[in-house]
N, CA, C and O of each residue as an XYZ file, in Angstrom:
752
protein
N      27.444    122.637     19.938
C      27.994    123.241     21.090
C      29.625    123.117     20.962
O      30.277    122.094     20.757
N      30.090    124.453     21.143
C      31.641    124.355     21.072
C      32.339    124.125     22.346
O      33.564    124.022     22.401
N      31.544    124.042     23.401
C      32.290    124.101     24.869
C      32.710    122.618     24.942
O      32.095    121.658     24.477
N      33.996    122.618     25.688
C      34.680    121.453     25.980
C      34.817    121.382     27.762
O      35.186    122.312     28.479
N      34.486    120.279     28.116
C      34.486    119.991     29.492
C      35.483    118.825     30.009
O      35.306    118.146     31.020
N      36.603    118.733     29.077
C      37.540    117.577     29.446
C      38.134    117.841     30.795
O      38.378    116.928     31.584
N      38.388    119.248     31.075
C      39.083    119.474     32.384
C      38.279    119.207     33.464
O      38.782    119.334     34.580
N      36.972    118.816     33.348
C      36.199    118.346     34.686
C      35.968    116.914     34.562
O      35.512    116.371     35.568
N      36.197    116.144     33.479
C      36.027    114.852     33.638
C      36.665    114.150     34.653
O      37.819    114.478     34.929
N      36.107    113.210     35.282
C      36.788    112.182     36.324
C      36.977    113.375     37.741
O      37.748    113.170     38.679
N      36.315    114.292     37.640
C      36.642    115.163     38.953
C      35.369    115.325     39.794
O      35.436    115.842     40.909
N      34.227    114.897     39.286
C      32.933    115.009     39.866
C      32.702    113.946     40.982
O      33.542    113.095     41.276
N      31.576    114.066     41.531
C      30.906    112.971     42.535
C      30.319    111.848     41.931
O      29.604    112.105     40.962
N      30.436    110.651     42.257
C      29.523    109.647     41.778
C      28.291    109.965     42.253
O      28.115    110.691     43.232
N      27.251    109.356     41.476
C      25.790    109.714     42.068
C      25.539    109.322     43.596
O      24.936    110.020     44.411
N      26.045    108.222     43.802
C      25.760    107.639     45.240
C      26.291    108.487     46.305
O      25.746    108.732     47.381
N      27.589    108.970     45.812
C      28.222    109.893     46.989
C      27.610    111.405     47.054
O      27.655    112.138     48.043
N      27.049    111.705     45.830
C      26.043    112.882     46.109
C      25.026    112.795     46.726
O      24.704    113.780     47.391
N      24.172    111.630     46.736
C      23.082    111.332     47.531
C      23.236    110.996     48.937
O      22.394    111.225     49.806
N      24.445    110.398     49.117
C      24.670    109.966     50.526
C      25.389    111.270     51.199
O      25.607    111.229     52.410
N      25.728    112.318     50.520
C      26.287    113.520     51.058
C      25.234    114.669     51.312
O      25.526    115.665     51.973
N      24.160    114.496     50.823
C      22.897    115.505     50.897
C      22.824    115.632     52.207
O      22.890    114.702     53.011
N      22.640    117.178     52.542
C      22.405    117.499     53.922
C      21.075    118.204     53.863
O      20.581    118.644     54.901
N      20.528    118.322     52.809
C      19.081    118.816     52.654
C      18.273    118.038     51.683
O      18.828    117.663     50.651
N      16.790    117.698     51.935
C      16.040    117.139     51.084
C      16.192    115.716     50.519
O      15.586    115.273     49.543
N      17.226    114.968     51.391
C      17.555    113.635     51.007
C      16.321    112.758     51.084
O      16.273    111.790     50.326
N      15.283    113.000     51.947
C      14.161    112.106     52.224
C      13.331    112.278     51.180
O      12.715    111.276     50.815
N      13.109    113.537     50.461
C      12.368    114.000     49.339
C      12.836    113.313     48.063
O      12.091    112.791     47.233
N      14.339    113.387     48.004
C      15.048    112.824     46.861
C      14.655    111.414     46.891
O      14.086    110.980     45.889
N      14.866    110.634     47.876
C      14.552    109.314     47.905
C      13.225    108.801     47.653
O      13.054    107.667     47.206
N      12.274    109.599     47.925
C      10.723    109.383     47.567
C      10.545    109.575     46.050
O       9.885    108.828     45.327
N      11.172    110.593     45.689
C      11.097    110.529     43.991
C      11.793    109.559     43.285
O      11.313    109.133     42.234
N      12.923    109.118     43.733
C      13.773    108.117     43.246
C      12.904    106.777     43.357
O      12.805    105.999     42.408
N      12.353    106.594     44.455
C      11.614    105.038     44.753
C      10.389    105.067     43.953
O       9.821    104.023     43.631
N       9.882    106.441     43.560
C       8.595    106.348     42.663
C       8.681    106.239     41.102
O       7.698    106.237     40.361
N      10.138    106.139     40.654
C      10.346    105.918     39.292
C       9.928    104.700     38.840
O      10.229    103.671     39.444
N       9.228    104.697     37.784
C       9.098    103.292     36.819
C       8.989    103.787     35.566
O       8.621    104.911     35.226
N       9.417    102.647     34.739
C       9.369    102.617     33.335
C       8.025    102.765     32.848
O       7.272    101.865     33.218
N       7.563    103.574     32.185
C       6.261    103.707     31.639
C       6.072    103.359     30.402
O       4.942    103.293     29.917
N       7.246    103.072     29.689
C       7.482    102.894     28.229
C       8.503    101.769     28.184
O       9.604    102.025     28.671
N       8.288    100.486     27.638
C       9.308     99.440     27.709
C      10.333    100.040     26.471
O      11.546    100.039     26.680
N       9.940    100.410     25.533
C      10.687    101.101     24.368
C      11.797    101.885     24.918
O      12.955    101.656     24.566
N      11.432    103.002     25.954
C      12.496    103.851     26.260
C      13.300    102.941     27.090
O      14.506    103.026     26.857
N      12.920    101.994     28.102
C      13.923    101.390     28.887
C      14.813    100.631     28.043
O      15.998    100.663     28.377
N      14.470     99.874     26.900
C      15.291     99.216     25.900
C      16.168    100.241     25.132
O      17.267     99.884     24.707
N      15.687    101.580     24.932
C      16.718    102.448     24.238
C      17.833    102.819     25.006
O      18.951    102.896     24.497
N      17.559    103.117     26.505
C      18.790    103.475     27.321
C      19.627    102.264     27.531
O      20.847    102.401     27.628
N      19.079    101.100     27.609
C      19.828     99.934     27.869
C      20.814     99.604     26.598
O      21.956     99.167     26.739
N      20.196     99.879     25.343
C      20.975     99.657     24.038
C      22.202    100.683     24.079
O      23.157    100.471     23.331
N      22.203    101.608     24.795
C      23.323    102.629     24.822
C      24.621    102.008     25.628
O      25.652    102.677     25.571
N      24.642    100.864     26.321
C      25.559    100.393     27.149
C      26.798     99.822     26.168
O      27.936     99.687     26.619
N      26.485     99.534     24.912
C      27.690     99.283     24.066
C      28.527    100.706     23.466
O      29.508    100.681     22.724
N      27.957    101.720     23.918
C      28.712    102.991     23.530
C      29.815    103.377     24.640
O      29.443    103.744     25.755
N      30.797    103.310     24.401
C      31.762    103.717     25.449
C      32.335    105.202     24.932
O      33.431    105.578     25.349
N      31.680    105.906     24.152
C      32.214    107.236     23.825
C      31.398    108.487     24.507
O      31.647    109.662     24.240
N      30.399    108.063     25.417
C      29.687    109.077     26.062
C      29.896    109.122     27.406
O      30.095    108.098     28.060
N      29.863    110.557     28.028
C      29.983    110.926     29.362
C      29.018    111.852     29.651
O      28.674    112.653     28.782
N      28.421    111.862     30.985
C      27.498    112.653     31.400
C      27.901    113.323     32.794
O      28.213    112.628     33.761
N      27.877    114.650     32.832
C      28.179    115.479     33.816
C      26.949    116.249     34.271
O      26.321    116.840     33.392
N      26.529    116.320     35.514
C      25.470    116.823     36.034
C      25.722    118.103     37.064
O      26.272    117.987     38.159
N      25.296    119.148     36.596
C      25.351    120.270     37.838
C      24.012    120.284     38.681
O      22.886    120.360     38.189
N      24.301    120.203     39.981
C      23.241    119.765     40.882
C      23.480    120.632     42.273
O      24.490    121.294     42.513
N      22.384    120.489     43.092
C      22.593    120.917     44.505
C      21.372    120.362     45.167
O      20.284    120.248     44.604
N      21.653    120.000     46.502
C      20.635    119.410     47.352
C      19.572    120.228     47.631
O      18.494    119.691     47.886
N      19.681    121.651     47.634
C      18.678    122.649     48.176
C      17.646    122.856     47.048
O      16.639    123.517     47.301
N      17.839    122.316     45.780
C      17.145    122.961     44.716
C      15.935    121.835     44.361
O      16.241    120.692     44.020
N      14.586    122.259     44.473
C      13.548    121.613     44.125
C      13.544    120.807     42.838
O      13.022    119.696     42.746
N      14.185    121.469     41.814
C      14.163    120.811     40.261
C      14.940    119.704     40.426
O      14.616    118.640     39.898
N      16.159    119.839     41.247
C      17.021    118.713     41.397
C      16.454    117.535     42.041
O      16.604    116.420     41.541
N      15.750    117.740     43.229
C      15.214    116.881     43.971
C      14.120    116.026     43.038
O      14.038    114.803     43.149
N      13.488    116.606     42.330
C      12.395    116.062     41.665
C      13.157    115.317     40.077
O      12.726    114.271     39.591
N      14.167    116.008     39.557
C      14.419    115.751     38.287
C      15.596    114.617     38.275
O      15.526    113.607     37.575
N      16.712    114.928     39.165
C      17.728    113.843     39.159
C      17.514    112.585     39.487
O      18.245    111.736     38.976
N      16.624    112.241     40.272
C      16.355    110.638     40.423
C      15.913    110.196     38.899
O      16.357    109.132     38.465
N      15.099    110.951     38.134
C      14.641    110.369     36.856
C      15.902    110.312     36.107
O      16.176    109.184     35.698
N      16.721    111.222     35.830
C      17.876    111.233     35.067
C      18.753    110.062     35.400
O      19.155    109.338     34.489
N      19.075    109.832     36.655
C      19.785    108.679     37.131
C      19.193    107.224     36.864
O      19.913    106.268     36.574
N      17.895    107.158     36.983
C      17.380    106.020     36.571
C      17.439    105.721     35.242
O      17.769    104.582     34.913
N      17.158    106.603     34.362
C      17.293    106.598     32.858
C      18.540    106.150     32.333
O      18.574    105.296     31.448
N      19.745    106.754     32.898
C      21.147    106.634     32.677
C      21.550    105.280     33.120
O      22.386    104.680     32.445
N      20.976    104.653     34.332
C      21.615    103.685     34.968
C      22.050    102.416     34.113
O      23.132    101.875     34.342
N      21.247    101.978     33.187
C      21.501    100.841     32.371
C      22.531    101.119     31.066
O      23.106    100.284     30.369
N      22.553    102.317     30.999
C      23.644    102.935     29.750
C      25.079    102.543     30.221
O      25.956    102.410     29.367
N      25.269    102.413     31.122
C      26.681    102.099     31.800
C      27.616    103.465     31.503
O      28.838    103.400     31.636
N      26.996    104.619     31.121
C      27.647    105.634     30.828
C      28.306    106.217     32.377
O      27.723    106.064     33.450
N      29.440    106.802     32.233
C      30.150    107.392     33.292
C      29.327    108.564     33.606
O      29.078    109.408     32.746
N      28.785    108.664     35.124
C      27.990    109.918     35.299
C      28.839    110.617     36.609
O      29.363    110.003     37.538
N      28.814    111.868     36.424
C      29.269    112.610     37.573
C      28.608    113.883     37.859
O      28.151    114.666     37.026
N      28.608    114.004     39.172
C      27.759    115.257     39.531
C      28.671    116.329     40.302
O      29.557    116.071     41.116
N      28.314    117.401     39.925
C      29.269    118.851     40.196
C      28.244    119.479     41.018
O      27.159    119.679     40.471
N      28.378    119.790     42.114
C      27.644    120.883     43.134
C      28.055    122.173     42.692
O      29.223    122.561     42.661
N      27.000    122.855     42.336
C      27.026    124.139     41.625
C      28.007    125.145     42.361
O      28.728    125.902     41.710
N      28.001    125.119     43.776
C      28.831    126.109     44.668
C      30.210    125.866     44.354
O      31.016    126.783     44.197
N      30.542    124.452     44.244
C      31.949    124.203     43.812
C      32.385    124.146     42.581
O      33.530    123.738     42.388
N      31.582    124.534     41.520
C      31.983    124.404     40.220
C      31.098    125.582     39.435
O      30.327    125.327     38.510
N      31.341    126.886     39.958
C      30.755    127.936     39.472
C      31.310    128.161     38.038
O      30.557    128.728     37.247
N      32.456    127.808     37.645
C      33.063    128.003     36.336
C      32.433    127.155     35.381
O      32.360    127.525     34.209
N      31.916    125.932     35.789
C      31.207    124.985     34.963
C      29.863    125.538     34.840
O      29.430    125.682     33.697
N      29.137    125.870     35.824
C      27.951    126.515     36.062
C      27.931    127.374     34.934
O      27.202    127.081     33.986
N      28.660    128.434     34.907
C      28.447    129.638     34.067
C      28.978    129.356     32.760
O      29.145    130.309     31.998
N      29.292    128.097     32.355
C      29.201    127.917     31.037
C      27.935    127.346     30.561
O      27.896    127.105     29.355
N      26.925    127.088     31.236
C      25.602    126.492     30.972
C      24.472    127.083     31.723
O      23.624    126.460     32.361
N      24.572    128.412     31.563
C      23.304    129.335     31.958
C      22.157    129.058     31.304
O      22.236    128.687     30.133
N      21.012    129.175     31.877
C      19.763    129.136     31.176
C      19.170    130.417     31.298
O      18.885    130.947     32.372
N      18.973    130.949     30.068
C      18.427    132.309     29.971
C      19.195    133.410     30.898
O      18.601    134.297     31.512
N      20.476    133.234     30.904
C      21.193    134.091     31.652
C      21.486    133.712     33.244
O      22.388    134.238     33.897
N      20.646    132.794     33.711
C      20.758    132.549     35.133
C      21.194    130.961     35.371
O      21.136    130.064     34.530
N      21.596    130.875     36.593
C      21.963    129.664     37.161
C      20.974    128.662     37.486
O      20.641    128.488     38.658
N      20.490    128.008     36.562
C      19.299    127.044     36.819
C      19.895    125.651     36.928
O      20.711    125.341     36.060
N      19.606    124.791     37.850
C      19.818    123.391     37.870
C      18.681    122.440     38.250
O      17.720    122.646     38.992
N      19.047    121.287     37.519
C      20.121    120.463     37.231
C      20.409    120.806     35.716
O      19.506    121.134     34.946
N      21.604    120.714     35.383
C      21.983    120.789     33.825
C      22.634    119.574     33.721
O      23.645    119.309     34.371
N      21.990    118.657     32.762
C      22.705    117.406     32.395
C      23.468    117.739     30.992
O      22.878    118.205     30.018
N      24.709    117.469     31.019
C      25.515    117.564     30.123
C      26.064    116.149     29.377
O      26.666    115.270     29.992
N      25.795    116.104     28.170
C      26.520    114.904     27.381
C      27.742    115.201     26.639
O      27.757    116.124     25.825
N      28.675    114.542     26.849
C      29.997    114.791     26.010
C      30.570    113.694     25.600
O      30.178    112.626     26.070
N      31.618    113.721     24.639
C      32.291    112.579     24.245
C      33.573    112.381     25.067
O      33.821    113.243     25.909
N      34.409    111.354     24.924
C      35.642    111.001     25.794
C      36.599    112.188     25.713
O      37.386    112.338     26.648
N      36.615    113.098     24.632
C      37.383    114.279     24.587
C      36.569    115.518     25.306
O      36.890    116.686     25.088
N      35.739    115.240     25.979
C      35.160    116.554     26.787
C      34.115    117.417     25.687
O      33.330    118.215     26.199
N      34.113    117.280     24.451
C      33.479    118.024     23.748
C      31.828    117.919     24.024
O      31.294    116.810     23.983
N      31.167    118.938     24.263
C      29.797    118.935     24.727
C      28.874    118.559     23.254
O      28.852    119.152     22.176
N      28.247    117.492     23.654
C      27.316    117.008     22.551
C      25.936    117.370     22.641
O      25.278    117.392     21.600
N      25.362    117.677     23.817
C      24.067    117.982     24.008
C      23.931    118.383     25.605
O      24.808    118.136     26.433
N      22.773    118.994     25.874
C      22.473    119.316     27.191
C      21.092    119.257     27.532
O      20.277    119.516     26.646
N      20.690    118.954     28.693
C      19.217    118.905     29.063
C      19.074    119.529     30.540
O      19.764    119.285     31.530
N      18.053    120.345     30.416
C      17.577    120.887     32.063
C      17.443    122.383     31.732
O      17.750    122.941     30.678
N      16.936    122.900     32.814
C      16.891    122.358     34.213
C      15.671    121.566     34.737
O      15.615    120.989     35.823
N      14.671    121.631     33.766
C      13.387    120.957     34.072
C      12.861    120.485     32.788
O      13.565    120.730     31.808
N      11.576    119.748     32.571
C      10.895    119.465     31.498
C      10.551    120.669     30.672
O      10.413    121.762     31.222
N      10.399    120.514     29.324
C       9.981    121.850     28.613
C       8.669    122.244     28.813
O       8.389    123.395     28.479
N       7.801    121.541     29.284
C       6.391    122.114     29.565
C       6.575    122.871     30.738
O       5.936    123.923     30.739
N       7.293    122.639     31.786
C       7.502    123.363     33.008
C       8.375    124.414     32.796
O       8.065    125.452     33.381
N       9.524    124.441     32.026
C      10.430    125.457     31.836
C       9.599    126.574     30.943
O      10.051    127.717     31.010
N       8.547    126.386     30.195
C       7.960    127.258     29.472
C       7.318    128.361     30.470
O       7.330    129.549     30.148
N       6.727    127.898     31.764
C       6.542    128.987     32.562
C       7.505    129.874     33.025
O       7.166    131.045     33.195
N       8.621    129.535     33.253
C       9.807    130.442     33.648
C      10.157    131.253     32.365
O      10.354    132.464     32.465
N      10.242    130.618     31.155
C      10.514    131.494     30.015
C       9.534    132.808     29.929
O       9.919    133.972     29.814
N       8.273    132.380     30.007
C       7.228    133.399     30.066
C       7.273    134.532     30.984
O       7.007    135.710     30.748
N       7.669    133.962     32.113
C       7.973    134.801     33.459
C       9.076    135.728     33.227
O       8.880    136.909     33.513
N      10.286    135.349     32.717
C      11.267    135.991     32.421
C      11.260    137.205     31.365
O      11.858    138.275     31.477
N      10.465    136.790     30.350
C      10.105    137.551     29.336
C       9.387    138.781     29.585
O       9.665    139.873     29.090
N       8.259    138.477     30.544
C       7.233    139.549     31.140
C       8.013    140.315     32.200
O       7.570    141.440     32.429
N       9.167    139.905     32.948
C       9.511    140.417     34.036
C      11.244    140.521     33.987
O      11.975    139.829     34.696
N      11.701    141.497     33.032
C      12.888    141.265     32.809
C      13.911    141.840     33.921
O      15.055    141.439     34.138
N      13.116    143.027     34.662
C      13.818    143.580     35.770
C      13.939    142.938     37.155
O      12.960    143.009     37.898
N      14.995    142.348     37.549
C      14.981    141.592     38.823
C      14.827    142.557     39.952
O      14.486    142.193     41.078
N      15.063    143.691     39.654
C      14.758    144.802     40.856
C      13.538    145.437     40.949
O      13.265    146.313     41.769
N      12.726    144.942     40.013
C      11.173    145.687     40.161
C      10.668    145.308     41.523
O      10.953    144.258     42.099
N       9.924    146.219     41.964
C       9.302    146.144     43.460
C       8.412    144.874     43.362
O       8.321    144.268     44.430
N       7.727    144.332     42.296
C       6.952    143.231     42.588
C       7.545    142.094     42.030
O       6.777    141.158     41.810
N       8.915    141.924     41.704
C       9.494    140.807     41.210
C       9.299    139.613     41.876
O       8.883    138.607     41.302
N       9.606    139.667     43.192
C       9.633    138.645     44.197
C       8.115    137.923     44.159
O       7.977    136.703     44.063
N       7.249    138.660     44.228
C       5.878    138.551     44.405
C       5.465    137.751     43.110
O       4.806    136.725     43.281
N       5.787    138.123     41.870
C       5.515    137.669     40.758
C       6.483    136.264     40.547
O       5.951    135.342     39.928
N       7.353    136.146     40.853
C       8.363    134.878     40.866
C       7.618    133.608     41.579
O       7.492    132.454     41.168
N       7.167    134.219     42.790
C       6.385    133.257     43.668
C       5.284    132.495     42.950
O       5.219    131.266     42.937
N       4.424    133.311     42.355
C       3.251    132.790     41.368
C       3.816    131.973     40.395
O       3.292    130.875     40.207
N       5.058    132.395     39.557
C       5.519    131.542     38.521
C       6.011    130.144     38.991
O       5.912    129.109     38.332
N       6.564    130.270     40.245
C       6.974    128.920     40.759
C       5.980    127.918     41.239
O       6.133    126.699     41.304
N       4.848    128.691     41.593
C       3.645    128.034     41.995
C       3.123    127.298     40.710
O       2.817    126.106     40.703
N       3.054    128.116     39.647
C       2.420    127.571     38.399
C       3.407    126.326     37.940
O       2.926    125.274     37.521
N       4.769    126.530     38.051
C       5.656    125.381     37.652
C       5.265    124.166     38.373
O       5.107    123.138     37.715
N       5.077    124.154     39.738
C       4.582    123.061     40.449
C       3.281    122.405     39.896
O       3.030    121.203     39.819
N       2.506    123.474     39.526
C       1.316    122.972     38.958
C       1.392    122.036     37.648
O       0.646    121.083     37.423
N       2.467    122.507     36.808
C       2.896    121.819     35.486
C       3.484    120.472     35.891
O       3.070    119.474     35.301
N       4.361    120.354     36.789
C       4.742    119.173     37.122
C       3.693    118.138     37.558
O       3.863    116.927     37.413
N       2.638    118.671     38.080
C       1.676    117.775     38.473
C       1.770    117.076     39.770
O       2.877    116.996     40.303
N       0.585    116.488     40.416
C       0.797    115.762     41.684
C       1.669    114.439     41.804
O       2.428    114.193     42.741
N       1.398    113.495     40.521
C       2.220    112.351     40.559
C       3.482    112.232     39.799
O       4.278    113.171     39.786
N       3.667    111.332     39.283
C       5.074    110.964     38.704
C       5.001    111.134     37.178
O       6.038    110.903     36.555
N       3.935    111.498     36.520
C       3.751    111.668     35.099
C       4.950    112.349     34.621
O       5.465    111.867     33.612
N       5.470    113.328     35.122
C       6.473    114.267     34.564
C       7.838    113.530     34.278
O       8.715    113.984     33.544
N       7.910    112.174     35.045
C       9.078    111.503     34.756
C       9.208    110.979     33.496
O      10.290    111.017     32.910
N       8.021    110.393     32.917
C       8.135    109.711     31.602
C       8.410    111.012     30.606
O       8.927    110.721     29.527
N       8.144    112.314     30.830
C       8.397    113.501     29.925
C       9.764    113.514     29.729
O      10.290    113.520     28.617
N      10.523    113.521     31.093
C      12.026    113.766     31.095
C      12.713    112.435     30.451
O      13.769    112.528     29.825
N      12.097    111.287     30.630
C      12.615    110.164     29.981
C      12.663    110.217     28.541
O      13.657    109.888     27.894
N      11.553    110.645     28.029
C      11.196    110.924     26.643
C      12.290    112.067     25.937
O      12.841    111.932     24.844
N      12.431    113.181     26.850
C      13.234    114.289     26.418
C      14.704    113.841     26.295
O      15.425    114.232     25.377
N      15.091    113.041     27.219
C      16.360    112.519     27.209
C      16.694    111.526     26.254
O      17.850    111.463     25.835
N      15.677    110.618     25.796
C      15.969    109.911     24.765
C      15.827    110.531     23.404
O      16.368    109.956     22.459
N      15.184    111.597     23.211
C      15.053    112.305     22.057
C      16.689    112.967     21.922
O      17.331    112.856     20.878
N      17.115    113.516     22.897
C      18.467    114.214     22.845
C      19.519    113.117     22.534
O      20.350    113.357     21.658
N      19.539    111.975     23.166
C      20.406    111.045     23.043
C      20.346    110.463     21.764
O      21.378    110.103     21.198
N      19.193    110.332     21.238
C      18.987    109.898     19.715
C      19.808    110.631     18.788
O      20.274    110.043     17.812
N      20.045    111.903     18.996
C      20.490    112.811     18.068
C      22.004    112.911     18.205
O      22.550    113.720     17.454
N      22.716    112.266     18.988
C      23.851    112.410     19.249
C      24.677    111.013     18.858
O      25.891    110.939     19.049
């Protein structure tokens, strides 16, 4: 990835400030956060082992109105906690310039978790949701390219319901996110 985010380093919110400043969905966010558990000790150890690396930074595009953020951000923050990696959150509406560098299939989908080096060079990104959930949206967009089609809104509601089904009832999706983040961080 050729993108550089050096101009954004040290300008975002600390995760605690983001959570404390939430005006929507804070209770749901806390519920998902409290539900987090490490299901694989090797994953926990991997993330803790990154604490010796001082070359990584994490920037996260998010907003408190987004269901994917409410479900997925707690997992990302728990996974990264023991890495001691600097993590900053950028509210999408205040950082459209950054958001527009990390579009998903041409759209503004969040959360986007960006890993960069100390010089701001982007090394990897994750998001906006686990791959198996995102596959539903990919299929939807391929089958419905015209946002102005008369049945677009009806069909996207069906796709969103299917994505919720893919997340499942419990917290199983959290282990998937941890695994995807581990795979991503292992490659940089």
